[in-house]
Backbone and ligand atoms as CSV (ligand in chain L), in Angstrom:
chain,resi,resn,atom,element,x,y,z
A,1,MET,N,N,113.391,93.522,85.246
A,1,MET,CA,C,113.854,94.450,86.238
A,1,MET,C,C,115.114,93.987,86.901
A,2,SER,N,N,116.092,94.769,87.045
A,2,SER,CA,C,117.355,94.299,87.706
A,2,SER,C,C,117.157,93.991,89.198
A,3,THR,N,N,117.988,93.315,89.803
A,3,THR,CA,C,117.914,92.973,91.240
A,3,THR,C,C,118.045,94.197,92.087
A,4,VAL,N,N,117.228,94.202,93.097
A,4,VAL,CA,C,117.330,95.313,94.092
A,4,VAL,C,C,118.353,94.902,95.171
A,5,LYS,N,N,118.841,96.027,95.797
A,5,LYS,CA,C,119.751,95.824,96.937
A,5,LYS,C,C,119.048,96.256,98.177
A,6,VAL,N,N,118.882,95.286,99.117
A,6,VAL,CA,C,118.204,95.540,100.355
A,6,VAL,C,C,119.163,95.440,101.504
A,7,GLY,N,N,119.275,96.461,102.376
A,7,GLY,CA,C,120.069,96.374,103.560
A,7,GLY,C,C,119.349,95.839,104.735
A,8,VAL,N,N,120.028,95.192,105.608
A,8,VAL,CA,C,119.561,94.830,106.961
A,8,VAL,C,C,120.385,95.512,108.023
A,9,LEU,N,N,119.806,96.301,108.858
A,9,LEU,CA,C,120.531,97.029,109.858
A,9,LEU,C,C,121.235,96.009,110.770
A,10,GLY,N,N,122.596,96.021,110.852
A,10,GLY,CA,C,123.292,94.926,111.372
A,10,GLY,C,C,123.926,95.185,112.731
A,11,LEU,N,N,123.096,95.809,113.608
A,11,LEU,CA,C,123.676,96.141,114.925
A,11,LEU,C,C,123.400,95.078,115.949
A,12,GLN,N,N,122.302,94.408,115.914
A,12,GLN,CA,C,121.934,93.354,116.854
A,12,GLN,C,C,120.591,92.668,116.248
A,13,GLY,N,N,120.491,91.421,116.632
A,13,GLY,CA,C,119.251,90.695,116.345
A,13,GLY,C,C,119.333,89.798,115.161
A,14,ALA,N,N,118.158,89.451,114.567
A,14,ALA,CA,C,117.996,88.460,113.583
A,14,ALA,C,C,118.531,88.927,112.229
A,15,VAL,N,N,119.762,89.311,112.147
A,15,VAL,CA,C,120.331,89.942,110.940
A,15,VAL,C,C,120.540,88.877,109.813
A,16,ARG,N,N,121.322,87.927,110.172
A,16,ARG,CA,C,121.605,86.721,109.244
A,16,ARG,C,C,120.404,86.143,108.605
A,17,GLU,N,N,119.332,85.959,109.459
A,17,GLU,CA,C,118.194,85.321,109.045
A,17,GLU,C,C,117.422,86.112,107.909
A,18,HIS,N,N,117.456,87.446,108.079
A,18,HIS,CA,C,116.876,88.293,107.002
A,18,HIS,C,C,117.704,88.234,105.730
A,19,ILE,N,N,118.973,88.236,105.912
A,19,ILE,CA,C,119.905,88.102,104.768
A,19,ILE,C,C,119.610,86.978,103.959
A,20,ARG,N,N,119.470,85.808,104.695
A,20,ARG,CA,C,119.167,84.515,104.000
A,20,ARG,C,C,117.834,84.564,103.299
A,21,ALA,N,N,116.827,85.174,104.016
A,21,ALA,CA,C,115.406,85.231,103.417
A,21,ALA,C,C,115.447,86.149,102.215
A,22,LEU,N,N,116.131,87.217,102.279
A,22,LEU,CA,C,116.273,88.158,101.051
A,22,LEU,C,C,116.869,87.433,99.890
A,23,GLU,N,N,118.003,86.733,100.159
A,23,GLU,CA,C,118.672,85.995,99.149
A,23,GLU,C,C,117.790,84.965,98.502
A,24,ALA,N,N,117.058,84.232,99.377
A,24,ALA,CA,C,116.162,83.198,98.921
A,24,ALA,C,C,115.111,83.768,97.961
A,25,SER,N,N,114.726,85.044,98.202
A,25,SER,CA,C,113.731,85.716,97.388
A,25,SER,C,C,114.352,86.500,96.194
A,26,GLY,N,N,115.651,86.255,95.984
A,26,GLY,CA,C,116.294,86.803,94.792
A,26,GLY,C,C,116.755,88.234,94.848
A,27,ALA,N,N,116.863,88.800,96.092
A,27,ALA,CA,C,117.431,90.192,96.184
A,27,ALA,C,C,118.825,90.085,96.524
A,28,GLU,N,N,119.515,91.189,96.291
A,28,GLU,CA,C,120.919,91.254,96.815
A,28,GLU,C,C,120.776,91.848,98.264
A,29,ALA,N,N,121.510,91.186,99.121
A,29,ALA,CA,C,121.240,91.618,100.555
A,29,ALA,C,C,122.615,91.974,101.303
A,30,VAL,N,N,122.524,93.107,101.983
A,30,VAL,CA,C,123.752,93.678,102.542
A,30,VAL,C,C,123.574,93.860,104.109
A,31,VAL,N,N,124.447,93.458,104.849
A,31,VAL,CA,C,124.512,93.762,106.297
A,31,VAL,C,C,124.999,95.231,106.469
A,32,VAL,N,N,124.164,96.141,106.951
A,32,VAL,CA,C,124.503,97.509,107.083
A,32,VAL,C,C,125.144,97.767,108.451
A,33,LYS,N,N,126.477,97.963,108.436
A,33,LYS,CA,C,127.121,98.174,109.779
A,33,LYS,C,C,127.722,99.586,109.892
A,34,ASN,N,N,127.700,100.432,108.788
A,34,ASN,CA,C,128.031,101.778,108.974
A,34,ASN,C,C,127.153,102.621,108.059
A,35,THR,N,N,127.047,103.951,108.373
A,35,THR,CA,C,126.028,104.777,107.799
A,35,THR,C,C,126.266,104.970,106.250
A,36,GLU,N,N,127.514,104.926,105.835
A,36,GLU,CA,C,127.841,105.098,104.382
A,36,GLU,C,C,127.175,103.997,103.622
A,37,GLN,N,N,127.035,102.835,104.133
A,37,GLN,CA,C,126.292,101.767,103.396
A,37,GLN,C,C,124.822,102.067,103.071
A,38,LEU,N,N,124.283,102.876,103.882
A,38,LEU,CA,C,122.846,103.217,103.636
A,38,LEU,C,C,122.607,103.884,102.279
A,39,VAL,N,N,123.524,104.706,101.840
A,39,VAL,CA,C,123.443,105.415,100.560
A,39,VAL,C,C,123.188,104.458,99.412
A,40,ASP,N,N,123.806,103.287,99.595
A,40,ASP,CA,C,123.903,102.311,98.564
A,40,ASP,C,C,122.724,101.294,98.455
A,41,VAL,N,N,121.836,101.342,99.426
A,41,VAL,CA,C,120.783,100.305,99.371
A,41,VAL,C,C,119.391,100.959,98.977
A,42,ASP,N,N,118.535,100.183,98.316
A,42,ASP,CA,C,117.227,100.620,97.891
A,42,ASP,C,C,116.109,100.559,98.947
A,43,GLY,N,N,116.371,99.715,99.915
A,43,GLY,CA,C,115.395,99.493,100.980
A,43,GLY,C,C,116.116,98.985,102.195
A,44,LEU,N,N,115.466,99.127,103.337
A,44,LEU,CA,C,116.111,98.732,104.593
A,44,LEU,C,C,115.200,97.923,105.516
A,45,ILE,N,N,115.753,96.856,106.049
A,45,ILE,CA,C,115.014,96.117,107.114
A,45,ILE,C,C,115.646,96.334,108.480
A,46,ILE,N,N,114.766,96.666,109.382
A,46,ILE,CA,C,115.193,96.774,110.790
A,46,ILE,C,C,114.824,95.482,111.455
A,47,PRO,N,N,115.701,94.638,111.894
A,47,PRO,CA,C,115.319,93.318,112.327
A,47,PRO,C,C,114.751,93.234,113.753
A,48,GLY,N,N,114.259,92.046,114.109
A,48,GLY,CA,C,113.894,91.807,115.451
A,48,GLY,C,C,115.132,91.480,116.279
A,49,GLY,N,N,114.897,91.628,117.546
A,49,GLY,CA,C,116.022,91.494,118.542
A,49,GLY,C,C,115.570,92.104,119.808
A,50,GLU,N,N,116.321,93.041,120.249
A,50,GLU,CA,C,115.909,93.864,121.522
A,50,GLU,C,C,115.946,95.310,121.165
A,51,SER,N,N,114.783,95.887,121.147
A,51,SER,CA,C,114.713,97.301,120.669
A,51,SER,C,C,115.603,98.230,121.484
A,52,THR,N,N,115.682,97.984,122.835
A,52,THR,CA,C,116.480,98.975,123.644
A,52,THR,C,C,117.991,98.680,123.306
A,53,THR,N,N,118.373,97.469,123.048
A,53,THR,CA,C,119.817,97.311,122.683
A,53,THR,C,C,120.081,97.958,121.314
A,54,ILE,N,N,119.221,97.659,120.310
A,54,ILE,CA,C,119.427,98.213,119.009
A,54,ILE,C,C,119.512,99.671,119.103
A,55,ARG,N,N,118.632,100.278,119.964
A,55,ARG,CA,C,118.663,101.771,120.099
A,55,ARG,C,C,119.991,102.239,120.654
A,56,ARG,N,N,120.459,101.527,121.680
A,56,ARG,CA,C,121.729,101.958,122.300
A,56,ARG,C,C,122.831,101.911,121.258
A,57,LEU,N,N,122.820,100.898,120.355
A,57,LEU,CA,C,123.931,100.783,119.354
A,57,LEU,C,C,123.780,101.839,118.296
A,58,ILE,N,N,122.461,102.190,118.013
A,58,ILE,CA,C,122.243,103.256,117.038
A,58,ILE,C,C,122.854,104.540,117.566
A,59,ASP,N,N,122.695,104.795,118.845
A,59,ASP,CA,C,123.316,106.001,119.377
A,59,ASP,C,C,124.844,105.881,119.422
A,60,LYS,N,N,125.304,104.745,119.845
A,60,LYS,CA,C,126.763,104.534,119.968
A,60,LYS,C,C,127.463,104.754,118.618
A,61,TYR,N,N,126.793,104.142,117.564
A,61,TYR,CA,C,127.539,104.267,116.223
A,61,TYR,C,C,126.930,105.517,115.409
A,62,GLU,N,N,126.217,106.357,116.035
A,62,GLU,CA,C,125.709,107.578,115.458
A,62,GLU,C,C,124.969,107.339,114.179
A,63,PHE,N,N,124.036,106.434,114.286
A,63,PHE,CA,C,123.214,106.020,113.086
A,63,PHE,C,C,121.871,106.877,113.007
A,64,MET,N,N,121.462,107.464,114.055
A,64,MET,CA,C,120.074,108.016,114.056
A,64,MET,C,C,119.792,108.998,112.896
A,65,GLU,N,N,120.682,109.990,112.693
A,65,GLU,CA,C,120.388,110.966,111.747
A,65,GLU,C,C,120.328,110.300,110.325
A,66,SER,N,N,121.188,109.363,110.053
A,66,SER,CA,C,121.196,108.736,108.758
A,66,SER,C,C,119.904,107.919,108.592
A,67,LEU,N,N,119.493,107.243,109.638
A,67,LEU,CA,C,118.277,106.474,109.446
A,67,LEU,C,C,117.061,107.357,109.193
A,68,ARG,N,N,117.006,108.456,109.825
A,68,ARG,CA,C,115.907,109.451,109.643
A,68,ARG,C,C,116.029,109.987,108.221
A,69,GLU,N,N,117.164,110.312,107.758
A,69,GLU,CA,C,117.305,110.784,106.385
A,69,GLU,C,C,116.874,109.739,105.380
A,70,PHE,N,N,117.248,108.455,105.709
A,70,PHE,CA,C,116.833,107.424,104.818
A,70,PHE,C,C,115.290,107.376,104.733
A,71,ALA,N,N,114.692,107.470,105.881
A,71,ALA,CA,C,113.208,107.489,105.868
A,71,ALA,C,C,112.702,108.635,105.053
A,72,ALA,N,N,113.332,109.825,105.260
A,72,ALA,CA,C,112.868,111.048,104.515
A,72,ALA,C,C,113.049,110.970,103.075
A,73,SER,N,N,113.970,110.145,102.619
A,73,SER,CA,C,114.238,109.989,101.161
A,73,SER,C,C,113.193,109.221,100.448
A,74,GLY,N,N,112.306,108.583,101.242
A,74,GLY,CA,C,111.096,107.871,100.669
A,74,GLY,C,C,111.381,106.414,100.354
A,75,LYS,N,N,112.606,105.957,100.630
A,75,LYS,CA,C,112.930,104.508,100.311
A,75,LYS,C,C,112.206,103.684,101.363
A,76,PRO,N,N,111.746,102.458,100.923
A,76,PRO,CA,C,110.998,101.597,101.814
A,76,PRO,C,C,111.855,101.046,102.991
A,77,MET,N,N,111.132,100.981,104.142
A,77,MET,CA,C,111.748,100.434,105.367
A,77,MET,C,C,110.765,99.399,105.966
A,78,PHE,N,N,111.280,98.318,106.405
A,78,PHE,CA,C,110.441,97.190,106.973
A,78,PHE,C,C,111.010,96.836,108.358
A,79,GLY,N,N,110.113,96.990,109.362
A,79,GLY,CA,C,110.555,96.702,110.714
A,79,GLY,C,C,109.801,95.449,111.198
A,80,THR,N,N,110.609,94.466,111.659
A,80,THR,CA,C,110.044,93.315,112.201
A,80,THR,C,C,110.223,93.191,113.700
A,81,CYS,N,N,109.207,93.033,114.441
A,81,CYS,CA,C,109.208,92.835,115.862
A,81,CYS,C,C,109.973,93.963,116.587
A,82,ALA,N,N,111.138,93.895,117.077
A,82,ALA,CA,C,111.856,95.019,117.683
A,82,ALA,C,C,111.982,96.124,116.607
A,83,GLY,N,N,112.156,95.746,115.337
A,83,GLY,CA,C,112.205,96.762,114.283
A,83,GLY,C,C,111.009,97.541,114.132
A,84,LEU,N,N,109.817,96.928,114.393
A,84,LEU,CA,C,108.524,97.710,114.351
A,84,LEU,C,C,108.494,98.731,115.444
A,85,ILE,N,N,109.002,98.287,116.573
A,85,ILE,CA,C,109.073,99.250,117.764
A,85,ILE,C,C,110.005,100.486,117.394
A,86,LEU,N,N,111.084,100.180,116.733
A,86,LEU,CA,C,111.979,101.263,116.376
A,86,LEU,C,C,111.391,102.146,115.456
A,87,LEU,N,N,110.548,101.749,114.512
A,87,LEU,CA,C,109.951,102.569,113.517
A,87,LEU,C,C,108.814,103.442,114.110
A,88,ALA,N,N,108.099,103.008,115.092
A,88,ALA,CA,C,106.922,103.564,115.617
A,88,ALA,C,C,107.094,105.000,116.163
A,89,LYS,N,N,106.158,105.840,115.863
A,89,LYS,CA,C,106.171,107.214,116.388
A,89,LYS,C,C,105.877,107.270,117.846
A,90,SER,N,N,105.277,106.230,118.416
A,90,SER,CA,C,104.903,106.287,119.804
A,90,SER,C,C,105.030,104.829,120.415
A,91,ILE,N,N,105.576,104.826,121.631
A,91,ILE,CA,C,105.750,103.511,122.322
A,91,ILE,C,C,105.104,103.669,123.664
A,92,GLU,N,N,104.112,102.849,123.895
A,92,GLU,CA,C,103.403,102.907,125.242
A,92,GLU,C,C,104.396,102.889,126.454
A,93,GLY,N,N,104.292,103.889,127.276
A,93,GLY,CA,C,105.184,103.945,128.486
A,93,GLY,C,C,106.469,104.652,128.265
A,94,TYR,N,N,106.697,105.068,127.065
A,94,TYR,CA,C,107.968,105.796,126.709
A,94,TYR,C,C,107.657,107.267,126.355
A,95,LYS,N,N,108.396,108.169,126.798
A,95,LYS,CA,C,108.235,109.638,126.389
A,95,LYS,C,C,108.590,109.855,124.965
A,96,GLU,N,N,109.707,109.230,124.548
A,96,GLU,CA,C,110.181,109.496,123.212
A,96,GLU,C,C,110.180,108.228,122.345
A,97,PRO,N,N,110.010,108.310,121.067
A,97,PRO,CA,C,110.162,107.155,120.207
A,97,PRO,C,C,111.652,106.914,119.828
A,98,HIS,N,N,111.942,105.872,119.114
A,98,HIS,CA,C,113.256,105.694,118.635
A,98,HIS,C,C,113.439,106.356,117.261
A,99,ILE,N,N,113.392,105.644,116.234
A,99,ILE,CA,C,113.515,106.429,114.895
A,99,ILE,C,C,112.236,107.211,114.646
A,100,GLY,N,N,111.107,106.703,115.056
A,100,GLY,CA,C,109.863,107.537,115.035
A,100,GLY,C,C,109.359,108.053,113.787
A,101,VAL,N,N,109.201,107.187,112.755
A,101,VAL,CA,C,108.731,107.628,111.467
A,101,VAL,C,C,107.396,107.092,111.011
A,102,MET,N,N,106.884,105.979,111.633
A,102,MET,CA,C,105.670,105.340,111.212
A,102,MET,C,C,104.576,105.714,112.241
A,103,ASP,N,N,103.428,106.123,111.626
A,103,ASP,CA,C,102.348,106.673,112.463
A,103,ASP,C,C,101.570,105.693,113.164
A,104,ILE,N,N,102.252,104.975,114.194
A,104,ILE,CA,C,101.594,103.955,114.913
A,104,ILE,C,C,102.023,104.083,116.357
A,105,GLN,N,N,101.115,103.572,117.209
A,105,GLN,CA,C,101.542,103.405,118.640
A,105,GLN,C,C,101.714,101.900,118.979
A,106,VAL,N,N,102.784,101.521,119.523
A,106,VAL,CA,C,103.014,100.170,119.815
A,106,VAL,C,C,103.172,99.882,121.354
A,107,GLU,N,N,102.834,98.596,121.696
A,107,GLU,CA,C,103.076,98.219,123.059
A,107,GLU,C,C,104.072,97.067,123.045
A,108,ARG,N,N,105.120,97.101,123.794
A,108,ARG,CA,C,106.127,96.014,123.813
A,108,ARG,C,C,105.600,94.784,124.577
A,109,ASN,N,N,106.167,93.666,124.265
A,109,ASN,CA,C,105.999,92.360,124.917
A,109,ASN,C,C,104.451,92.215,125.284
A,110,SER,N,N,103.620,92.364,124.258
A,110,SER,CA,C,102.183,92.535,124.597
A,110,SER,C,C,101.425,91.196,124.402
A,111,PHE,N,N,102.123,90.182,124.125
A,111,PHE,CA,C,101.470,88.818,124.213
A,111,PHE,C,C,101.870,88.024,125.373
A,112,GLY,N,N,102.192,88.791,126.460
A,112,GLY,CA,C,102.871,88.261,127.577
A,112,GLY,C,C,102.132,87.162,128.350
A,113,ARG,N,N,100.814,87.105,128.233
A,113,ARG,CA,C,100.064,86.076,128.961
A,113,ARG,C,C,100.113,84.716,128.217
A,114,GLN,N,N,100.439,84.857,126.942
A,114,GLN,CA,C,100.614,83.520,126.253
A,114,GLN,C,C,102.114,83.094,126.521
A,115,LYS,N,N,102.368,81.983,125.847
A,115,LYS,CA,C,103.805,81.519,126.013
A,115,LYS,C,C,104.695,82.634,125.445
A,116,GLU,N,N,105.956,82.633,125.939
A,116,GLU,CA,C,106.895,83.598,125.493
A,116,GLU,C,C,106.972,83.706,123.978
A,117,SER,N,N,106.988,82.537,123.222
A,117,SER,CA,C,106.878,82.559,121.881
A,117,SER,C,C,105.843,81.564,121.383
A,118,PHE,N,N,105.257,81.872,120.285
A,118,PHE,CA,C,104.297,80.893,119.696
A,118,PHE,C,C,104.213,81.161,118.194
A,119,GLU,N,N,103.591,80.231,117.517
A,119,GLU,CA,C,103.373,80.403,116.072
A,119,GLU,C,C,101.849,80.304,115.768
A,120,ALA,N,N,101.459,81.200,114.869
A,120,ALA,CA,C,100.024,81.223,114.466
A,120,ALA,C,C,100.013,81.406,112.987
A,121,ASN,N,N,98.987,80.761,112.364
A,121,ASN,CA,C,98.730,81.012,110.926
A,121,ASN,C,C,97.812,82.151,110.819
A,122,ILE,N,N,98.304,83.205,110.106
A,122,ILE,CA,C,97.411,84.399,109.949
A,122,ILE,C,C,97.197,84.835,108.598
A,123,ASP,N,N,96.060,85.439,108.227
A,123,ASP,CA,C,95.772,85.997,106.910
A,123,ASP,C,C,96.226,87.483,106.851
A,124,ILE,N,N,97.041,87.761,105.881
A,124,ILE,CA,C,97.559,89.057,105.830
A,124,ILE,C,C,97.053,89.710,104.409
A,125,VAL,N,N,96.343,90.811,104.564
A,125,VAL,CA,C,95.738,91.379,103.402
A,125,VAL,C,C,96.814,91.726,102.306
A,126,GLY,N,N,96.661,91.156,101.162
A,126,GLY,CA,C,97.572,91.531,100.020
A,126,GLY,C,C,98.919,90.873,100.089
A,127,ILE,N,N,99.151,90.148,101.100
A,127,ILE,CA,C,100.484,89.481,101.323
A,127,ILE,C,C,100.370,87.976,101.275
A,128,ALA,N,N,99.558,87.372,102.185
A,128,ALA,CA,C,99.534,85.945,102.238
A,128,ALA,C,C,98.256,85.462,103.021
A,129,ASP,N,N,97.696,84.326,102.618
A,129,ASP,CA,C,96.730,83.643,103.467
A,129,ASP,C,C,97.475,82.604,104.318
A,130,GLN,N,N,97.083,82.469,105.547
A,130,GLN,CA,C,97.727,81.396,106.342
A,130,GLN,C,C,99.218,81.457,106.372
A,131,PHE,N,N,99.725,82.657,106.742
A,131,PHE,CA,C,101.153,82.870,106.881
A,131,PHE,C,C,101.633,82.340,108.216
A,132,PRO,N,N,102.661,81.566,108.226
A,132,PRO,CA,C,103.120,80.986,109.504
A,132,PRO,C,C,103.907,82.069,110.320
A,133,ALA,N,N,103.224,82.675,111.254
A,133,ALA,CA,C,103.870,83.822,111.911
A,133,ALA,C,C,104.467,83.369,113.248
A,134,VAL,N,N,105.738,83.640,113.440
A,134,VAL,CA,C,106.505,83.224,114.663
A,134,VAL,C,C,106.607,84.557,115.465
A,135,PHE,N,N,105.952,84.444,116.635
A,135,PHE,CA,C,105.923,85.612,117.595
A,135,PHE,C,C,106.889,85.321,118.717
A,136,ILE,N,N,107.819,86.224,119.029
A,136,ILE,CA,C,108.748,86.035,120.112
A,136,ILE,C,C,108.679,87.327,120.942
A,137,ARG,N,N,108.251,87.237,122.162
A,137,ARG,CA,C,108.049,88.458,122.984
A,137,ARG,C,C,107.650,89.663,122.129
A,138,ALA,N,N,106.560,89.418,121.425
A,138,ALA,CA,C,106.179,90.357,120.338
A,138,ALA,C,C,105.465,91.597,120.882
A,139,PRO,N,N,105.669,92.656,120.126
A,139,PRO,CA,C,104.797,93.858,120.407
A,139,PRO,C,C,103.579,93.787,119.584
A,140,HIS,N,N,102.549,94.712,119.818
A,140,HIS,CA,C,101.464,94.799,118.926
A,140,HIS,C,C,101.188,96.299,118.697
A,141,ILE,N,N,100.419,96.563,117.622
A,141,ILE,CA,C,100.158,97.988,117.269
A,141,ILE,C,C,98.780,98.298,118.078
A,142,VAL,N,N,98.882,99.226,118.883
A,142,VAL,CA,C,97.707,99.668,119.703
A,142,VAL,C,C,96.787,100.547,118.920
A,143,SER,N,N,97.362,101.518,118.140
A,143,SER,CA,C,96.520,102.366,117.378
A,143,SER,C,C,97.410,102.842,116.207
A,144,ALA,N,N,96.662,103.333,115.175
A,144,ALA,CA,C,97.401,103.714,113.892
A,144,ALA,C,C,96.743,104.948,113.293
A,145,GLY,N,N,97.523,105.780,112.776
A,145,GLY,CA,C,96.929,107.036,112.100
A,145,GLY,C,C,96.160,106.712,110.862
A,146,GLU,N,N,95.459,107.728,110.327
A,146,GLU,CA,C,94.525,107.447,109.223
A,146,GLU,C,C,95.199,107.025,107.931
A,147,ASN,N,N,96.396,107.223,107.776
A,147,ASN,CA,C,97.104,106.811,106.454
A,147,ASN,C,C,97.681,105.449,106.562
A,148,VAL,N,N,97.468,104.757,107.764
A,148,VAL,CA,C,98.109,103.431,107.939
A,148,VAL,C,C,97.065,102.403,107.572
A,149,GLU,N,N,97.432,101.497,106.685
A,149,GLU,CA,C,96.623,100.338,106.409
A,149,GLU,C,C,96.841,99.227,107.327
A,150,ILE,N,N,95.778,98.705,107.955
A,150,ILE,CA,C,95.951,97.548,108.877
A,150,ILE,C,C,95.797,96.337,107.961
A,151,LEU,N,N,96.905,95.479,108.006
A,151,LEU,CA,C,96.902,94.259,107.066
A,151,LEU,C,C,96.676,92.968,107.775
A,152,ALA,N,N,96.807,92.920,109.032
A,152,ALA,CA,C,96.520,91.685,109.788
A,152,ALA,C,C,96.319,91.965,111.293
A,153,LYS,N,N,95.480,91.136,111.832
A,153,LYS,CA,C,95.226,91.090,113.306
A,153,LYS,C,C,95.408,89.699,113.828
A,154,HIS,N,N,95.843,89.567,115.025
A,154,HIS,CA,C,95.890,88.227,115.706
A,154,HIS,C,C,95.189,88.450,117.128
A,155,ASN,N,N,94.252,87.589,117.317
A,155,ASN,CA,C,93.495,87.718,118.619
A,155,ASN,C,C,93.026,89.184,118.842
A,156,GLY,N,N,92.536,89.821,117.801
A,156,GLY,CA,C,92.024,91.161,117.870
A,156,GLY,C,C,93.068,92.245,117.900
A,157,ARG,N,N,94.331,91.892,117.901
A,157,ARG,CA,C,95.409,92.922,117.936
A,157,ARG,C,C,96.040,93.104,116.627
A,158,ILE,N,N,96.363,94.381,116.338
A,158,ILE,CA,C,96.990,94.595,115.019
A,158,ILE,C,C,98.448,94.127,115.029
A,159,VAL,N,N,98.782,93.311,114.041
A,159,VAL,CA,C,100.165,92.729,113.911
A,159,VAL,C,C,100.894,93.061,112.715
A,160,VAL,N,N,100.210,93.494,111.675
A,160,VAL,CA,C,100.872,93.887,110.433
A,160,VAL,C,C,100.182,95.179,109.898
A,161,ALA,N,N,101.038,96.148,109.575
A,161,ALA,CA,C,100.447,97.473,109.011
A,161,ALA,C,C,101.432,98.089,107.970
A,162,ARG,N,N,100.916,98.876,107.104
A,162,ARG,CA,C,101.768,99.581,106.099
A,162,ARG,C,C,101.337,100.973,106.078
A,163,GLU,N,N,102.283,101.864,106.011
A,163,GLU,CA,C,101.910,103.307,105.776
A,163,GLU,C,C,102.864,103.728,104.599
A,164,GLY,N,N,102.473,103.640,103.370
A,164,GLY,CA,C,103.284,104.012,102.271
A,164,GLY,C,C,104.534,103.241,102.171
A,165,GLN,N,N,105.667,103.932,102.359
A,165,GLN,CA,C,106.992,103.270,102.303
A,165,GLN,C,C,107.349,102.395,103.507
A,166,PHE,N,N,106.532,102.534,104.574
A,166,PHE,CA,C,106.841,101.764,105.803
A,166,PHE,C,C,105.918,100.498,106.038
A,167,LEU,N,N,106.623,99.391,106.243
A,167,LEU,CA,C,105.948,98.126,106.492
A,167,LEU,C,C,106.445,97.639,107.833
A,168,GLY,N,N,105.454,97.157,108.661
A,168,GLY,CA,C,105.855,96.641,109.927
A,168,GLY,C,C,105.111,95.420,110.358
A,169,CYS,N,N,105.663,94.529,111.026
A,169,CYS,CA,C,104.982,93.390,111.601
A,169,CYS,C,C,105.532,92.961,112.943
A,170,SER,N,N,104.663,92.351,113.772
A,170,SER,CA,C,105.029,91.982,115.158
A,170,SER,C,C,105.868,90.759,115.275
A,171,PHE,N,N,105.812,89.955,114.161
A,171,PHE,CA,C,106.429,88.678,114.296
A,171,PHE,C,C,107.721,88.582,113.344
A,172,HIS,N,N,108.296,87.361,113.127
A,172,HIS,CA,C,109.475,87.138,112.459
A,172,HIS,C,C,109.244,86.359,111.188
A,173,PRO,N,N,108.996,86.995,110.098
A,173,PRO,CA,C,108.783,86.298,108.819
A,173,PRO,C,C,110.112,85.621,108.367
A,174,GLU,N,N,111.210,86.175,108.688
A,174,GLU,CA,C,112.539,85.595,108.290
A,174,GLU,C,C,112.824,84.304,108.897
A,175,LEU,N,N,112.065,83.811,109.964
A,175,LEU,CA,C,112.399,82.619,110.607
A,175,LEU,C,C,111.660,81.429,110.014
A,176,THR,N,N,110.893,81.673,108.945
A,176,THR,CA,C,110.241,80.531,108.265
A,176,THR,C,C,110.832,80.443,106.877
A,177,ASN,N,N,110.475,79.344,106.132
A,177,ASN,CA,C,110.914,79.236,104.736
A,177,ASN,C,C,109.831,79.805,103.841
A,178,ASP,N,N,108.778,80.347,104.415
A,178,ASP,CA,C,107.766,80.951,103.569
A,178,ASP,C,C,108.226,82.311,103.110
A,179,THR,N,N,108.418,82.485,101.776
A,179,THR,CA,C,109.050,83.691,101.283
A,179,THR,C,C,108.044,84.831,100.981
A,180,ARG,N,N,106.726,84.586,101.207
A,180,ARG,CA,C,105.741,85.527,100.718
A,180,ARG,C,C,105.852,86.960,101.318
A,181,PHE,N,N,106.235,87.044,102.650
A,181,PHE,CA,C,106.354,88.356,103.250
A,181,PHE,C,C,107.535,89.105,102.725
A,182,THR,N,N,108.685,88.419,102.677
A,182,THR,CA,C,109.857,89.044,102.184
A,182,THR,C,C,109.703,89.472,100.677
A,183,ASP,N,N,109.025,88.566,99.844
A,183,ASP,CA,C,108.731,88.898,98.488
A,183,ASP,C,C,107.953,90.181,98.404
A,184,TYR,N,N,106.988,90.386,99.248
A,184,TYR,CA,C,106.188,91.547,99.214
A,184,TYR,C,C,107.026,92.872,99.454
A,185,PHE,N,N,107.857,92.768,100.450
A,185,PHE,CA,C,108.703,93.898,100.747
A,185,PHE,C,C,109.667,94.178,99.525
A,186,ILE,N,N,110.270,93.174,98.969
A,186,ILE,CA,C,111.185,93.321,97.817
A,186,ILE,C,C,110.434,93.991,96.684
A,187,ASN,N,N,109.170,93.637,96.522
A,187,ASN,CA,C,108.356,94.201,95.517
A,187,ASN,C,C,108.093,95.668,95.772
A,188,MET,N,N,107.875,96.079,97.074
A,188,MET,CA,C,107.764,97.513,97.447
A,188,MET,C,C,109.004,98.230,97.074
A,189,VAL,N,N,110.187,97.633,97.206
A,189,VAL,CA,C,111.460,98.286,96.981
A,189,VAL,C,C,111.567,98.504,95.448
A,190,LYS,N,N,111.195,97.454,94.679
A,190,LYS,CA,C,111.362,97.512,93.235
A,190,LYS,C,C,110.432,98.658,92.752
A,191,ILE,N,N,109.211,98.732,93.157
A,191,ILE,CA,C,108.310,99.769,92.677
A,191,ILE,C,C,108.781,101.144,93.115
A,192,ALA,N,N,109.292,101.316,94.334
A,192,ALA,CA,C,109.844,102.607,94.764
A,192,ALA,C,C,111.019,103.034,93.965
A,193,ARG,N,N,111.794,102.079,93.491
A,193,ARG,CA,C,112.984,102.423,92.677
A,193,ARG,C,C,112.594,102.805,91.318
A,194,VAL,N,N,111.582,102.318,90.785
A,194,VAL,CA,C,111.208,102.640,89.351
A,194,VAL,C,C,110.602,104.005,89.313
A,195,TYR,N,N,109.857,104.407,90.190
A,195,TYR,CA,C,109.126,105.675,90.074
A,195,TYR,C,C,109.898,106.774,90.802
L,1,LIG,N1,N,111.580,89.265,118.969
L,1,LIG,C1,C,111.674,90.553,119.262
L,1,LIG,O1,O,112.177,91.389,118.317
L,1,LIG,C2,C,111.307,90.963,120.590
L,1,LIG,C3,C,111.152,92.495,120.764
L,1,LIG,C4,C,111.497,92.760,122.222
L,1,LIG,N2,N,110.568,92.213,123.157
L,1,LIG,C5,C,111.590,94.285,122.364
L,1,LIG,O2,O,110.820,94.883,123.029
L,1,LIG,O3,O,112.409,94.972,121.724
């Protein structure tokens, strides 16, 4: 199977780190800075960073319609940390979601009583045992619709989920050298492209 091309939304956040991780996993990686580039990629990662800042830049550069069209096209999307918040259909304390395509409700900064950032080894169904997950002011998934598969929890809170083409996690897989999470998403993109 030929290489897949995966975009990383390049408005703010851990963009370079995802590019490096994708390349380490053998995919072609593109920093997406304008809407035309979306047409050209087989899958898209929305990185971690600051969800409110990314949202402001999505509006400023008029990305929202194209992102929703991308989702409607069925191509895989992977949101990490702030990216998970951007994909969610519901955000606790907010009237409106951002992109709002994945059937989950999230709460921001929800590991607040622990250190601001921490690492934990977690088992993720179908992806990895003992994955070194780096949490940085991380959100968690409060509830999920019936078509959402819960793939991992940490301290009883949902931190990884998948709904068909949408994959989301609370932490930063791109900040470790463990390629298993990125490999899994690349595989989703390969399968989506074949069928
Ligand atoms: N590391 C992250 O992406 C943090 C997410 C950030 N706390 C937010 O709410 O957007």
